[in-house]
Backbone of each chain as nested JSON, in Angstrom:
{
  "chains": [
    {"id": "A", "residues": [
      {"number": 1, "name": "MET", "atoms": {"N": [21.207, -26.167, -28.987], "CA": [20.016, -25.503, -28.477], "C": [20.319, -24.868, -27.129]}},
      {"number": 2, "name": "ALA", "atoms": {"N": [20.183, -23.568, -27.09], "CA": [20.435, -22.873, -25.827], "C": [19.12, -22.34, -25.263]}},
      {"number": 3, "name": "VAL", "atoms": {"N": [18.76, -22.868, -24.147], "CA": [17.53, -22.407, -23.5], "C": [17.9, -21.467, -22.374]}},
      {"number": 4, "name": "SER", "atoms": {"N": [17.298, -20.309, -22.384], "CA": [17.596, -19.382, -21.295], "C": [16.343, -19.085, -20.489]}},
      {"number": 5, "name": "LYS", "atoms": {"N": [16.585, -18.656, -19.292], "CA": [15.529, -18.432, -18.331], "C": [15.243, -16.942, -18.248]}},
      {"number": 6, "name": "VAL", "atoms": {"N": [13.995, -16.547, -18.509], "CA": [13.631, -15.133, -18.446], "C": [12.704, -14.912, -17.253]}},
      {"number": 7, "name": "PRO", "atoms": {"N": [13.198, -14.227, -16.213], "CA": [12.384, -14.007, -15.014], "C": [11.1, -13.263, -15.345]}},
      {"number": 8, "name": "GLN", "atoms": {"N": [9.979, -13.67, -14.739], "CA": [8.7, -13.034, -15.008], "C": [8.141, -12.331, -13.78]}},
      {"number": 9, "name": "SER", "atoms": {"N": [7.918, -13.098, -12.747], "CA": [7.296, -12.532, -11.558], "C": [7.737, -13.324, -10.348]}},
      {"number": 10, "name": "SER", "atoms": {"N": [7.342, -12.831, -9.207], "CA": [7.782, -13.457, -7.978], "C": [6.718, -13.223, -6.911]}},
      {"number": 11, "name": "ARG", "atoms": {"N": [6.674, -14.085, -5.938], "CA": [5.797, -13.83, -4.798], "C": [6.469, -14.382, -3.55]}},
      {"number": 12, "name": "ALA", "atoms": {"N": [6.04, -13.844, -2.417], "CA": [6.641, -14.266, -1.159], "C": [5.549, -14.776, -0.232]}},
      {"number": 13, "name": "GLY", "atoms": {"N": [5.936, -15.536, 0.738], "CA": [4.975, -16.06, 1.697], "C": [5.522, -15.993, 3.105]}},
      {"number": 14, "name": "ILE", "atoms": {"N": [4.621, -15.661, 4.026], "CA": [4.974, -15.687, 5.443], "C": [4.18, -16.834, 6.056]}},
      {"number": 15, "name": "LYS", "atoms": {"N": [4.867, -17.899, 6.457], "CA": [4.167, -19.031, 7.05], "C": [4.069, -18.819, 8.555]}},
      {"number": 16, "name": "VAL", "atoms": {"N": [2.844, -18.831, 9.059], "CA": [2.633, -18.613, 10.487], "C": [1.855, -19.783, 11.083]}},
      {"number": 17, "name": "GLN", "atoms": {"N": [2.035, -19.973, 12.369], "CA": [1.243, -20.99, 13.066], "C": [0.047, -20.297, 13.686]}},
      {"number": 18, "name": "THR", "atoms": {"N": [-1.161, -20.652, 13.214], "CA": [-2.356, -19.959, 13.682], "C": [-3.013, -20.657, 14.86]}},
      {"number": 19, "name": "GLY", "atoms": {"N": [-2.594, -21.877, 15.134], "CA": [-3.207, -22.576, 16.259], "C": [-2.799, -24.027, 16.296]}},
      {"number": 20, "name": "VAL", "atoms": {"N": [-3.548, -24.793, 17.041], "CA": [-3.284, -26.214, 17.192], "C": [-4.583, -26.972, 16.912]}},
      {"number": 21, "name": "SER", "atoms": {"N": [-4.506, -28.02, 16.116], "CA": [-5.711, -28.774, 15.783], "C": [-6.175, -29.594, 16.975]}},
      {"number": 22, "name": "THR", "atoms": {"N": [-7.396, -30.113, 16.888], "CA": [-7.922, -30.899, 18.004], "C": [-7.065, -32.136, 18.24]}},
      {"number": 23, "name": "ALA", "atoms": {"N": [-6.375, -32.598, 17.196], "CA": [-5.496, -33.755, 17.341], "C": [-4.147, -33.366, 17.938]}},
      {"number": 24, "name": "GLY", "atoms": {"N": [-3.94, -32.069, 18.139], "CA": [-2.689, -31.62, 18.753], "C": [-1.619, -31.195, 17.766]}},
      {"number": 25, "name": "ALA", "atoms": {"N": [-1.931, -31.294, 16.479], "CA": [-0.941, -30.911, 15.47], "C": [-0.996, -29.402, 15.229]}},
      {"number": 26, "name": "PRO", "atoms": {"N": [0.139, -28.766, 14.977], "CA": [0.123, -27.335, 14.702], "C": [-0.623, -27.031, 13.403]}},
      {"number": 27, "name": "VAL", "atoms": {"N": [-1.345, -25.899, 13.388], "CA": [-2.054, -25.467, 12.178], "C": [-1.295, -24.286, 11.592]}},
      {"number": 28, "name": "TYR", "atoms": {"N": [-0.919, -24.418, 10.325], "CA": [-0.161, -23.358, 9.662], "C": [-1.005, -22.662, 8.604]}},
      {"number": 29, "name": "ARG", "atoms": {"N": [-0.721, -21.378, 8.404], "CA": [-1.309, -20.637, 7.289], "C": [-0.177, -19.863, 6.629]}},
      {"number": 30, "name": "VAL", "atoms": {"N": [-0.303, -19.667, 5.335], "CA": [0.679, -18.85, 4.63], "C": [0.04, -17.534, 4.231]}},
      {"number": 31, "name": "ARG", "atoms": {"N": [0.643, -16.414, 4.694], "CA": [0.185, -15.084, 4.284], "C": [0.971, -14.729, 3.034]}},
      {"number": 32, "name": "SER", "atoms": {"N": [0.263, -14.662, 1.925], "CA": [0.931, -14.518, 0.647], "C": [1.132, -13.051, 0.26]}},
      {"number": 33, "name": "LEU", "atoms": {"N": [2.294, -12.724, -0.258], "CA": [2.579, -11.376, -0.762], "C": [2.737, -11.469, -2.27]}},
      {"number": 34, "name": "GLN", "atoms": {"N": [1.749, -10.937, -2.993], "CA": [1.77, -11.014, -4.453], "C": [2.535, -9.831, -5.035]}},
      {"number": 35, "name": "ASN", "atoms": {"N": [2.762, -9.896, -6.333], "CA": [3.331, -8.77, -7.089], "C": [4.731, -8.37, -6.634]}},
      {"number": 36, "name": "VAL", "atoms": {"N": [5.527, -9.354, -6.236], "CA": [6.923, -9.052, -5.916], "C": [7.703, -9.022, -7.218]}},
      {"number": 37, "name": "LYS", "atoms": {"N": [8.563, -8.017, -7.353], "CA": [9.392, -7.913, -8.554], "C": [10.31, -9.118, -8.67]}},
      {"number": 38, "name": "ALA", "atoms": {"N": [10.465, -9.625, -9.868], "CA": [11.372, -10.743, -10.084], "C": [12.804, -10.331, -9.723]}},
      {"number": 39, "name": "ALA", "atoms": {"N": [13.107, -9.051, -9.924], "CA": [14.475, -8.571, -9.697], "C": [14.726, -8.15, -8.243]}},
      {"number": 40, "name": "ALA", "atoms": {"N": [13.709, -8.21, -7.406], "CA": [13.898, -7.779, -6.019], "C": [14.944, -8.644, -5.319]}},
      {"number": 41, "name": "LEU", "atoms": {"N": [15.753, -8.006, -4.493], "CA": [16.796, -8.731, -3.762], "C": [16.172, -9.559, -2.642]}},
      {"number": 42, "name": "ASP", "atoms": {"N": [16.745, -10.74, -2.408], "CA": [16.257, -11.599, -1.321], "C": [16.26, -10.849, 0.01]}},
      {"number": 43, "name": "GLU", "atoms": {"N": [17.301, -10.048, 0.243], "CA": [17.428, -9.301, 1.502], "C": [16.233, -8.38, 1.698]}},
      {"number": 44, "name": "ASP", "atoms": {"N": [15.823, -7.705, 0.617], "CA": [14.702, -6.765, 0.719], "C": [13.386, -7.502, 0.913]}},
      {"number": 45, "name": "VAL", "atoms": {"N": [13.189, -8.609, 0.198], "CA": [11.958, -9.383, 0.339], "C": [11.853, -9.909, 1.77]}},
      {"number": 46, "name": "TYR", "atoms": {"N": [12.973, -10.395, 2.286], "CA": [13.002, -10.926, 3.652], "C": [12.68, -9.828, 4.669]}},
      {"number": 47, "name": "ALA", "atoms": {"N": [13.297, -8.661, 4.478], "CA": [13.099, -7.561, 5.426], "C": [11.644, -7.104, 5.432]}},
      {"number": 48, "name": "VAL", "atoms": {"N": [11.029, -6.993, 4.255], "CA": [9.632, -6.567, 4.181], "C": [8.73, -7.621, 4.822]}},
      {"number": 49, "name": "ALA", "atoms": {"N": [9.001, -8.891, 4.536], "CA": [8.187, -9.958, 5.124], "C": [8.305, -9.949, 6.642]}},
      {"number": 50, "name": "GLN", "atoms": {"N": [9.508, -9.753, 7.148], "CA": [9.721, -9.686, 8.599], "C": [8.981, -8.505, 9.208]}},
      {"number": 51, "name": "ALA", "atoms": {"N": [9.07, -7.359, 8.548], "CA": [8.424, -6.158, 9.06], "C": [6.913, -6.335, 9.101]}},
      {"number": 52, "name": "MET", "atoms": {"N": [6.35, -6.961, 8.055], "CA": [4.912, -7.197, 8.029], "C": [4.52, -8.242, 9.064]}},
      {"number": 53, "name": "ALA", "atoms": {"N": [5.358, -9.268, 9.214], "CA": [5.066, -10.324, 10.185], "C": [4.971, -9.749, 11.593]}},
      {"number": 54, "name": "ALA", "atoms": {"N": [5.753, -8.687, 11.849], "CA": [5.771, -8.085, 13.182], "C": [4.474, -7.345, 13.491]}},
      {"number": 55, "name": "LEU", "atoms": {"N": [3.619, -7.141, 12.482], "CA": [2.352, -6.443, 12.698], "C": [1.2, -7.399, 13.006]}},
      {"number": 56, "name": "GLN", "atoms": {"N": [1.474, -8.699, 12.909], "CA": [0.375, -9.643, 13.135], "C": [0.669, -10.535, 14.335]}},
      {"number": 57, "name": "GLN", "atoms": {"N": [-0.361, -11.311, 14.726], "CA": [-0.336, -11.975, 16.027], "C": [0.443, -13.281, 16.096]}},
      {"number": 58, "name": "HIS", "atoms": {"N": [0.546, -13.976, 14.98], "CA": [1.01, -15.361, 15.053], "C": [2.529, -15.5, 14.944]}},
      {"number": 59, "name": "ALA", "atoms": {"N": [3.021, -16.614, 15.459], "CA": [4.446, -16.897, 15.397], "C": [4.839, -17.253, 13.964]}},
      {"number": 60, "name": "VAL", "atoms": {"N": [5.945, -16.674, 13.506], "CA": [6.405, -16.916, 12.141], "C": [7.208, -18.212, 12.094]}},
      {"number": 61, "name": "VAL", "atoms": {"N": [6.84, -19.089, 11.177], "CA": [7.546, -20.362, 11.021], "C": [8.641, -20.227, 9.976]}},
      {"number": 62, "name": "SER", "atoms": {"N": [8.296, -19.629, 8.834], "CA": [9.297, -19.468, 7.781], "C": [8.847, -18.397, 6.793]}},
      {"number": 63, "name": "ILE", "atoms": {"N": [9.808, -17.922, 6.029], "CA": [9.523, -16.95, 4.981], "C": [9.989, -17.551, 3.67]}},
      {"number": 64, "name": "SER", "atoms": {"N": [9.123, -17.511, 2.666], "CA": [9.45, -18.184, 1.416], "C": [9.363, -17.22, 0.236]}},
      {"number": 65, "name": "ARG", "atoms": {"N": [9.93, -17.642, -0.859], "CA": [9.866, -16.86, -2.087], "C": [9.725, -17.824, -3.256]}},
      {"number": 66, "name": "VAL", "atoms": {"N": [8.8, -17.518, -4.156], "CA": [8.612, -18.339, -5.352], "C": [8.851, -17.461, -6.565]}},
      {"number": 67, "name": "ASP", "atoms": {"N": [9.794, -17.858, -7.393], "CA": [10.098, -17.105, -8.616], "C": [9.553, -17.848, -9.819]}},
      {"number": 68, "name": "GLU", "atoms": {"N": [9.029, -17.085, -10.767], "CA": [8.543, -17.697, -11.995], "C": [9.35, -17.164, -13.158]}},
      {"number": 69, "name": "ALA", "atoms": {"N": [9.679, -18.051, -14.081], "CA": [10.455, -17.627, -15.242], "C": [9.96, -18.351, -16.474]}},
      {"number": 70, "name": "ASN", "atoms": {"N": [10.093, -17.71, -17.616], "CA": [9.818, -18.392, -18.873], "C": [11.117, -18.993, -19.393]}},
      {"number": 71, "name": "LEU", "atoms": {"N": [10.979, -20.167, -20.019], "CA": [12.139, -20.78, -20.671], "C": [12.055, -20.459, -22.157]}},
      {"number": 72, "name": "VAL", "atoms": {"N": [13.093, -19.837, -22.671], "CA": [13.082, -19.401, -24.063], "C": [14.199, -20.088, -24.826]}},
      {"number": 73, "name": "ASN", "atoms": {"N": [13.84, -20.653, -25.945], "CA": [14.829, -21.32, -26.801], "C": [15.417, -20.316, -27.783]}},
      {"number": 74, "name": "GLU", "atoms": {"N": [16.728, -20.114, -27.691], "CA": [17.344, -19.079, -28.545], "C": [18.255, -19.685, -29.581]}}
    ]},
    {"id": "B", "residues": [
      {"number": 1, "name": "MET", "atoms": {"N": [-14.925, -12.978, 15.149], "CA": [-14.664, -11.736, 14.421], "C": [-13.31, -11.84, 13.727]}},
      {"number": 2, "name": "ASN", "atoms": {"N": [-13.313, -11.347, 12.506], "CA": [-12.212, -11.538, 11.602], "C": [-11.568, -10.181, 11.318]}},
      {"number": 3, "name": "ARG", "atoms": {"N": [-10.306, -10.001, 11.699], "CA": [-9.677, -8.683, 11.519], "C": [-8.573, -8.733, 10.475]}},
      {"number": 4, "name": "THR", "atoms": {"N": [-8.547, -7.708, 9.651], "CA": [-7.525, -7.62, 8.615], "C": [-6.94, -6.217, 8.607]}},
      {"number": 5, "name": "LEU", "atoms": {"N": [-5.62, -6.143, 8.581], "CA": [-4.953, -4.849, 8.436], "C": [-4.854, -4.534, 6.948]}},
      {"number": 6, "name": "GLU", "atoms": {"N": [-5.302, -3.338, 6.568], "CA": [-5.187, -2.919, 5.171], "C": [-4.24, -1.729, 5.078]}},
      {"number": 7, "name": "MET", "atoms": {"N": [-3.183, -1.915, 4.304], "CA": [-2.225, -0.833, 4.079], "C": [-2.433, -0.334, 2.658]}},
      {"number": 8, "name": "VAL", "atoms": {"N": [-2.875, 0.925, 2.549], "CA": [-3.232, 1.452, 1.236], "C": [-2.13, 2.392, 0.734]}},
      {"number": 9, "name": "PHE", "atoms": {"N": [-1.626, 2.088, -0.455], "CA": [-0.567, 2.886, -1.065], "C": [-1.091, 3.542, -2.344]}},
      {"number": 10, "name": "ARG", "atoms": {"N": [-0.397, 4.597, -2.774], "CA": [-0.645, 5.129, -4.099], "C": [0.478, 4.652, -5.012]}},
      {"number": 11, "name": "ALA", "atoms": {"N": [0.078, 4.057, -6.123], "CA": [1.068, 3.551, -7.069], "C": [1.505, 4.671, -8.011]}},
      {"number": 12, "name": "ALA", "atoms": {"N": [2.492, 4.37, -8.834], "CA": [3.093, 5.383, -9.711], "C": [2.063, 6.062, -10.61]}},
      {"number": 13, "name": "ASN", "atoms": {"N": [1.047, 5.331, -11.054], "CA": [0.054, 5.933, -11.956], "C": [-1.123, 6.561, -11.201]}},
      {"number": 14, "name": "GLY", "atoms": {"N": [-1.016, 6.652, -9.874], "CA": [-2.068, 7.289, -9.091], "C": [-3.093, 6.333, -8.523]}},
      {"number": 15, "name": "ARG", "atoms": {"N": [-3.062, 5.1, -8.969], "CA": [-4.031, 4.122, -8.484], "C": [-3.755, 3.715, -7.049]}},
      {"number": 16, "name": "GLU", "atoms": {"N": [-4.814, 3.336, -6.349], "CA": [-4.645, 2.825, -4.995], "C": [-4.327, 1.344, -5.03]}},
      {"number": 17, "name": "VAL", "atoms": {"N": [-3.375, 0.943, -4.216], "CA": [-3.024, -0.472, -4.097], "C": [-3.085, -0.831, -2.613]}},
      {"number": 18, "name": "THR", "atoms": {"N": [-3.819, -1.879, -2.301], "CA": [-3.962, -2.284, -0.908], "C": [-3.225, -3.58, -0.649]}},
      {"number": 19, "name": "ILE", "atoms": {"N": [-2.423, -3.582, 0.402], "CA": [-1.779, -4.811, 0.855], "C": [-2.445, -5.2, 2.171]}},
      {"number": 20, "name": "SER", "atoms": {"N": [-2.999, -6.404, 2.221], "CA": [-3.746, -6.844, 3.395], "C": [-2.956, -7.857, 4.202]}},
      {"number": 21, "name": "LEU", "atoms": {"N": [-3.192, -7.837, 5.489], "CA": [-2.517, -8.771, 6.378], "C": [-3.524, -9.236, 7.428]}},
      {"number": 22, "name": "ALA", "atoms": {"N": [-3.71, -10.543, 7.513], "CA": [-4.706, -11.096, 8.433], "C": [-4.213, -11.073, 9.873]}},
      {"number": 23, "name": "ASP", "atoms": {"N": [-5.145, -11.035, 10.794], "CA": [-4.883, -11.132, 12.226], "C": [-3.832, -10.147, 12.734]}},
      {"number": 24, "name": "PRO", "atoms": {"N": [-4.062, -8.852, 12.539], "CA": [-3.107, -7.873, 13.064], "C": [-3.108, -7.865, 14.595]}},
      {"number": 25, "name": "LEU", "atoms": {"N": [-2.027, -7.364, 15.177], "CA": [-1.956, -7.198, 16.622], "C": [-3.058, -6.25, 17.076]}},
      {"number": 26, "name": "GLU", "atoms": {"N": [-3.484, -6.407, 18.34], "CA": [-4.559, -5.566, 18.875], "C": [-4.092, -4.131, 19.098]}},
      {"number": 27, "name": "ASN", "atoms": {"N": [-2.802, -3.992, 19.446], "CA": [-2.317, -2.691, 19.923], "C": [-1.503, -1.941, 18.869]}},
      {"number": 28, "name": "LEU", "atoms": {"N": [-1.825, -2.146, 17.578], "CA": [-1.085, -1.449, 16.533], "C": [-1.321, 0.057, 16.615]}},
      {"number": 29, "name": "THR", "atoms": {"N": [-0.251, 0.805, 16.342], "CA": [-0.386, 2.255, 16.286], "C": [-0.193, 2.714, 14.847]}},
      {"number": 30, "name": "LEU", "atoms": {"N": [-0.728, 3.897, 14.547], "CA": [-0.552, 4.453, 13.206], "C": [0.931, 4.622, 12.897]}},
      {"number": 31, "name": "ALA", "atoms": {"N": [1.688, 5.073, 13.9], "CA": [3.119, 5.288, 13.691], "C": [3.827, 3.976, 13.347]}},
      {"number": 32, "name": "GLY", "atoms": {"N": [3.458, 2.911, 14.077], "CA": [4.093, 1.613, 13.834], "C": [3.801, 1.09, 12.441]}},
      {"number": 33, "name": "VAL", "atoms": {"N": [2.545, 1.243, 12.001], "CA": [2.158, 0.727, 10.685], "C": [2.756, 1.583, 9.569]}},
      {"number": 34, "name": "THR", "atoms": {"N": [2.734, 2.912, 9.742], "CA": [3.286, 3.751, 8.675], "C": [4.804, 3.568, 8.556]}},
      {"number": 35, "name": "ALA", "atoms": {"N": [5.469, 3.21, 9.671], "CA": [6.903, 2.929, 9.595], "C": [7.141, 1.721, 8.689]}},
      {"number": 36, "name": "VAL", "atoms": {"N": [6.318, 0.693, 8.848], "CA": [6.458, -0.493, 7.993], "C": [6.114, -0.137, 6.544]}},
      {"number": 37, "name": "MET", "atoms": {"N": [5.088, 0.695, 6.364], "CA": [4.71, 1.088, 5.0], "C": [5.838, 1.884, 4.335]}},
      {"number": 38, "name": "ALA", "atoms": {"N": [6.49, 2.749, 5.111], "CA": [7.611, 3.52, 4.575], "C": [8.747, 2.577, 4.175]}},
      {"number": 39, "name": "ASP", "atoms": {"N": [8.95, 1.531, 4.974], "CA": [9.98, 0.537, 4.676], "C": [9.637, -0.206, 3.381]}},
      {"number": 40, "name": "ILE", "atoms": {"N": [8.343, -0.538, 3.213], "CA": [7.898, -1.231, 1.999], "C": [8.175, -0.365, 0.769]}},
      {"number": 41, "name": "ILE", "atoms": {"N": [7.888, 0.949, 0.898], "CA": [8.145, 1.853, -0.234], "C": [9.643, 1.967, -0.498]}},
      {"number": 42, "name": "ALA", "atoms": {"N": [10.429, 2.09, 0.581], "CA": [11.87, 2.267, 0.432], "C": [12.524, 1.05, -0.218]}},
      {"number": 43, "name": "ARG", "atoms": {"N": [12.088, -0.144, 0.163], "CA": [12.708, -1.353, -0.379], "C": [12.163, -1.696, -1.762]}},
      {"number": 44, "name": "ASN", "atoms": {"N": [10.987, -1.152, -2.083], "CA": [10.51, -1.16, -3.456], "C": [10.513, -2.552, -4.103]}},
      {"number": 45, "name": "ILE", "atoms": {"N": [9.941, -3.53, -3.401], "CA": [9.973, -4.896, -3.947], "C": [8.701, -5.237, -4.709]}},
      {"number": 46, "name": "PHE", "atoms": {"N": [7.692, -4.365, -4.66], "CA": [6.424, -4.707, -5.312], "C": [6.264, -3.974, -6.639]}},
      {"number": 47, "name": "ILE", "atoms": {"N": [5.703, -4.656, -7.614], "CA": [5.359, -4.027, -8.883], "C": [3.925, -4.424, -9.215]}},
      {"number": 48, "name": "THR", "atoms": {"N": [3.046, -3.444, -9.308], "CA": [1.633, -3.727, -9.569], "C": [1.268, -3.238, -10.969]}},
      {"number": 49, "name": "THR", "atoms": {"N": [0.011, -3.444, -11.352], "CA": [-0.426, -2.952, -12.657], "C": [-0.354, -1.432, -12.701]}},
      {"number": 50, "name": "GLY", "atoms": {"N": [-0.375, -0.796, -11.521], "CA": [-0.274, 0.658, -11.452], "C": [1.162, 1.149, -11.339]}},
      {"number": 51, "name": "GLY", "atoms": {"N": [2.121, 0.232, -11.4], "CA": [3.526, 0.605, -11.267], "C": [4.021, 0.372, -9.849]}},
      {"number": 52, "name": "GLU", "atoms": {"N": [5.117, 1.035, -9.51], "CA": [5.693, 0.867, -8.18], "C": [4.89, 1.646, -7.14]}},
      {"number": 53, "name": "LEU", "atoms": {"N": [5.029, 1.246, -5.877], "CA": [4.335, 1.931, -4.792], "C": [5.096, 3.214, -4.454]}},
      {"number": 54, "name": "ARG", "atoms": {"N": [4.353, 4.336, -4.346], "CA": [5.011, 5.623, -4.148], "C": [4.706, 6.272, -2.803]}},
      {"number": 55, "name": "ASP", "atoms": {"N": [3.397, 6.338, -2.465], "CA": [3.001, 7.095, -1.273], "C": [2.112, 6.277, -0.353]}},
      {"number": 56, "name": "ILE", "atoms": {"N": [2.141, 6.682, 0.928], "CA": [1.232, 6.094, 1.911], "C": [-0.092, 6.834, 1.843]}},
      {"number": 57, "name": "MET", "atoms": {"N": [-1.191, 6.102, 1.703], "CA": [-2.492, 6.775, 1.661], "C": [-3.306, 6.55, 2.923]}},
      {"number": 58, "name": "ASP", "atoms": {"N": [-3.327, 5.304, 3.383], "CA": [-4.203, 5.003, 4.512], "C": [-3.741, 3.71, 5.173]}},
      {"number": 59, "name": "ALA", "atoms": {"N": [-4.014, 3.595, 6.463], "CA": [-3.79, 2.353, 7.193], "C": [-5.021, 2.122, 8.024]}},
      {"number": 60, "name": "ARG", "atoms": {"N": [-5.635, 0.966, 7.893], "CA": [-6.9, 0.74, 8.588], "C": [-7.077, -0.734, 8.912]}},
      {"number": 61, "name": "ILE", "atoms": {"N": [-7.933, -0.984, 9.899], "CA": [-8.283, -2.346, 10.274], "C": [-9.695, -2.611, 9.773]}},
      {"number": 62, "name": "ARG", "atoms": {"N": [-9.855, -3.685, 9.023], "CA": [-11.194, -4.069, 8.575], "C": [-11.652, -5.252, 9.42]}},
      {"number": 63, "name": "THR", "atoms": {"N": [-12.853, -5.139, 9.94], "CA": [-13.389, -6.189, 10.795], "C": [-14.585, -6.835, 10.114]}},
      {"number": 64, "name": "ARG", "atoms": {"N": [-14.594, -8.16, 10.073], "CA": [-15.718, -8.852, 9.457], "C": [-16.371, -9.757, 10.486]}},
      {"number": 65, "name": "GLU", "atoms": {"N": [-17.649, -9.596, 10.616], "CA": [-18.38, -10.388, 11.593], "C": [-19.344, -11.299, 10.854]}},
      {"number": 66, "name": "THR", "atoms": {"N": [-19.312, -12.565, 11.184], "CA": [-20.206, -13.52, 10.558], "C": [-21.13, -14.088, 11.624]}},
      {"number": 67, "name": "VAL", "atoms": {"N": [-22.429, -13.978, 11.403], "CA": [-23.399, -14.46, 12.375], "C": [-24.246, -15.547, 11.735]}},
      {"number": 68, "name": "SER", "atoms": {"N": [-24.229, -16.731, 12.321], "CA": [-25.071, -17.805, 11.821], "C": [-26.503, -17.584, 12.275]}},
      {"number": 69, "name": "LEU", "atoms": {"N": [-27.452, -17.84, 11.382], "CA": [-28.857, -17.723, 11.754], "C": [-29.242, -18.904, 12.631]}},
      {"number": 70, "name": "ALA", "atoms": {"N": [-29.852, -18.609, 13.748], "CA": [-30.198, -19.666, 14.682], "C": [-31.43, -20.421, 14.186]}}
    ]}
  ]
}
Protein backbone atom coordinates (compact mmCIF):
# COMPACT_ATOMS: atom_id res chain seq x y z
CA MET A 1 0.00 0.00 0.00
CA ALA A 2 1.52 3.25 -1.12
CA VAL A 3 0.02 6.36 0.36
CA SER A 4 1.00 9.62 -1.20
CA LYS A 5 0.52 13.15 -0.08
CA VAL A 6 -1.32 15.54 -2.39
CA PRO A 7 -0.86 19.21 -1.43
CA GLN A 8 -4.15 21.12 -1.23
CA SER A 9 -3.80 24.53 0.31
CA SER A 10 -1.67 26.56 2.61
CA ARG A 11 -1.93 29.51 4.93
CA ALA A 12 0.53 31.71 6.74
CA GLY A 13 0.45 33.54 10.02
CA ILE A 14 2.18 36.58 11.43
CA LYS A 15 2.33 36.31 15.21
CA VAL A 16 2.56 39.71 16.86
CA GLN A 17 2.61 40.92 20.44
CA THR A 18 -0.32 43.29 20.84
CA GLY A 19 0.22 44.17 24.47
CA VAL A 20 0.71 42.96 27.99
CA SER A 21 -2.00 41.44 30.17
CA THR A 22 -2.85 42.82 33.59
CA ALA A 23 -0.92 39.88 35.03
CA GLY A 24 2.15 41.02 33.11
CA ALA A 25 2.14 38.26 30.52
CA PRO A 26 2.60 39.19 26.85
CA VAL A 27 -0.56 39.10 24.72
CA TYR A 28 -0.13 37.61 21.26
CA ARG A 29 -2.35 37.70 18.18
CA VAL A 30 -1.89 35.89 14.91
CA ARG A 31 -2.62 37.83 11.70
CA SER A 32 -3.67 35.10 9.35
CA LEU A 33 -2.98 35.09 5.59
CA GLN A 34 -5.42 32.80 3.81
CA ASN A 35 -5.35 31.42 0.28
CA VAL A 36 -1.62 30.80 0.07
CA LYS A 37 -0.70 28.48 -2.78
CA ALA A 38 0.43 25.06 -1.64
CA ALA A 39 3.28 25.34 -4.15
CA ALA A 40 4.46 28.76 -2.97
CA LEU A 41 8.10 28.86 -1.92
CA ASP A 42 8.86 29.38 1.77
CA GLU A 43 11.14 32.30 0.80
CA ASP A 44 8.28 34.09 -0.95
CA VAL A 45 5.76 33.45 1.84
CA TYR A 46 8.28 34.73 4.38
CA ALA A 47 9.08 37.83 2.33
CA VAL A 48 5.40 38.73 1.87
CA ALA A 49 4.68 38.18 5.56
CA GLN A 50 7.64 40.37 6.51
CA ALA A 51 6.59 43.10 4.10
CA MET A 52 3.04 43.09 5.46
CA ALA A 53 4.29 42.99 9.05
CA ALA A 54 6.23 46.19 8.35
CA LEU A 55 2.93 47.99 7.68
CA GLN A 56 1.49 47.36 11.12
CA GLN A 57 2.29 48.57 14.62
CA HIS A 58 3.14 45.51 16.66
CA ALA A 59 6.39 43.65 17.17
CA VAL A 60 6.61 40.44 15.15
CA VAL A 61 7.21 37.32 17.24
CA SER A 62 7.22 34.69 14.51
CA ILE A 63 6.03 33.83 11.03
CA SER A 64 4.34 30.50 10.46
CA ARG A 65 3.03 28.41 7.62
CA VAL A 66 0.45 25.62 7.71
CA ASP A 67 0.20 23.25 4.76
CA GLU A 68 -2.73 20.97 4.13
CA ALA A 69 -2.55 17.83 2.06
CA ASN A 70 -4.78 14.92 1.21
CA LEU A 71 -3.49 11.40 1.76
CA VAL A 72 -4.28 9.22 -1.22
CA ASN A 73 -3.95 5.46 -1.34
CA GLU A 74 -2.61 4.39 -4.72
CA MET B 1 -11.13 52.90 17.61
CA ASN B 2 -10.28 49.95 15.48
CA ARG B 3 -8.18 50.45 12.33
CA THR B 4 -7.67 48.01 9.51
CA LEU B 5 -5.57 48.38 6.38
CA GLU B 6 -7.36 47.03 3.31
CA MET B 7 -5.32 46.20 0.23
CA VAL B 8 -7.62 45.66 -2.73
CA PHE B 9 -6.38 43.67 -5.73
CA ARG B 10 -7.94 42.61 -8.99
CA ALA B 11 -7.76 38.87 -9.50
CA ALA B 12 -7.26 37.09 -12.81
CA ASN B 13 -11.01 36.83 -13.48
CA GLY B 14 -11.60 40.53 -12.72
CA ARG B 15 -12.94 40.04 -9.23
CA GLU B 16 -11.82 42.21 -6.36
CA VAL B 17 -9.85 40.52 -3.61
CA THR B 18 -9.13 42.31 -0.36
CA ILE B 19 -6.30 41.47 1.99
CA SER B 20 -6.78 43.05 5.41
CA LEU B 21 -4.24 43.81 8.08
CA ALA B 22 -5.14 44.95 11.59
CA ASP B 23 -3.53 47.86 13.41
CA PRO B 24 -1.68 49.57 10.55
CA LEU B 25 0.98 52.18 11.30
CA GLU B 26 -0.33 55.74 11.67
CA ASN B 27 2.04 57.22 9.11
CA LEU B 28 1.51 54.86 6.17
CA THR B 29 1.89 56.39 2.73
CA LEU B 30 0.23 55.29 -0.50
CA ALA B 31 3.67 54.72 -1.99
CA GLY B 32 4.73 52.50 0.92
CA VAL B 33 1.58 50.37 0.75
CA THR B 34 1.54 50.04 -3.04
CA ALA B 35 5.19 48.93 -2.92
CA VAL B 36 4.17 46.06 -0.64
CA MET B 37 1.17 45.30 -2.87
CA ALA B 38 3.46 45.18 -5.92
CA ASP B 39 5.70 42.77 -4.00
CA ILE B 40 2.67 40.59 -3.17
CA ILE B 41 1.74 40.46 -6.86
CA ALA B 42 5.33 39.77 -7.93
CA ARG B 43 5.82 36.91 -5.48
CA ASN B 44 2.43 35.52 -6.45
CA ILE B 45 1.86 33.35 -3.37
CA PHE B 46 -1.92 33.76 -3.19
CA ILE B 47 -4.55 31.83 -5.11
CA THR B 48 -8.18 32.88 -4.65
CA THR B 49 -11.46 31.74 -6.16
CA GLY B 50 -10.89 34.52 -8.70
CA GLY B 51 -7.44 33.20 -9.61
CA GLU B 52 -4.10 34.85 -9.01
CA LEU B 53 -3.75 38.49 -7.98
CA ARG B 54 -2.98 40.70 -10.99
CA ASP B 55 -3.47 44.42 -10.36
CA ILE B 56 -3.51 46.96 -7.56
CA MET B 57 -6.95 48.54 -7.23
CA ASP B 58 -7.07 50.40 -3.95
CA ALA B 59 -5.36 50.85 -0.60
CA ARG B 60 -7.41 52.22 2.26
CA ILE B 61 -7.74 52.37 6.02
CA ARG B 62 -11.05 51.26 7.50
CA THR B 63 -11.88 52.64 10.91
CA ARG B 64 -14.48 51.09 13.18
CA GLU B 65 -15.78 52.89 16.19
CA THR B 66 -17.77 51.12 18.87
CA VAL B 67 -19.72 53.20 21.37
CA SER B 68 -21.34 51.63 24.40
CA LEU B 69 -24.72 53.05 25.34
CA ALA B 70 -24.47 54.73 28.70
